[in-house]
N, C-alpha and C positions, 0 to 999 in steps of 0.2 A: 638697546643694550646699556646697562648701567654697570659701573665699577664701584665696588665698595671696599674700603680699607678699615681694618680694626686693629688697633695697637694691642699687643699682648699685655702691655702694662699701660692702661689708659692714663695713669698719672706720671708717665715718664717725662713729659715735657713740663718745664718749669713755668713757662708762660706761652701765650699764643705766638709770640714773635719767634720762638724756636721751631714752629711748624712751617716748613717750607713747601709743602704740597699745595697746589692751587689748581683751579679749573683751567684747562687750556683754552686757547683762542678758537680752536676748532671744536665743534660739537663732539661729545663723547670722548674727550681727552683730558688727561691730567698732566701737570708739569711739576717737576721737582727741581729746584735751583740749588745744586750742590752735588755731592758725590754719593753714590748708592753702593753699598756693599752687601753681597749675599754670601753668607758664611764667613764674613770677615767684618771686624769693626774698625778697620783702618784702610778703606779704599783710597788708592792713590790716583785713580782715574775717574771719569764720569760714572762708569759702571764697572765693578770688579766682581766676578763670579768665581768663587773658590769651590770647585766641584764641577760636576757634569751639568750641562744645559741641554734641554730638549727643545728643538724648534719644530713646530708642526706646520710652519709656513716657510716663506722665502726669507733669506737674509740678504739685504741689499747693501752693497759696499760701493764706495765711489769708484773702485776699479772694475766693477761689474759691467759687462758689455751692455746690459739692459739700460744703463744710465748714460750711454754714450751715443754720439751720432758722428757722421762724417769720418768713419773709421777707414783708413787707407794704408796701403803698403808703403814702406819707407825704403830708402837706399840702404841695403844690407851692409855694404862696405863702409859707409859713413857710420852706421850704428856700431859695427865691430870696432872701428877706430875709437869711438867714444867709450866703449866698454873697456878697452885696454887702458884708458885713463882713469878708470874708477879705482877708488881706494878699497881694497878688500881686507877684512880683518877677521880674526878669531878672538873669542873672549870666553871668560868664565863668569857665571852669575855670582854676585856677592852672596856669601852664605846666609845672611839674614833675609835676603829676598827669596833665595831658593827654599829655605825652610818654611816660610810663610806660604809660598805658592805650591809646596809639595813637590818640588823638583829634586829628584835624587841625583841625576847625573848632571853636575854643574859644568 
């Protein structure tokens, strides 16, 4: 299986040092060192998708039980005591963030 990319404007890069895509260390992979934005030209994280995303496979997250081992019950009373010490907050999104992300109820 091969992956091909074609820029919509092949002359968009001023020189080769601007291109940050490279072959990955594992076969059939590519790597990009920087931030990627889909439907945004100002990504503020490694990957920002402004719009819907369809995933036809699994999404693995560090909190996913498939990534863990030695899962065991804990002392409920101790955990409740720790929860009562947590700082709980409410907040409003900054208008400039909400407008870029399409959030109506800030």
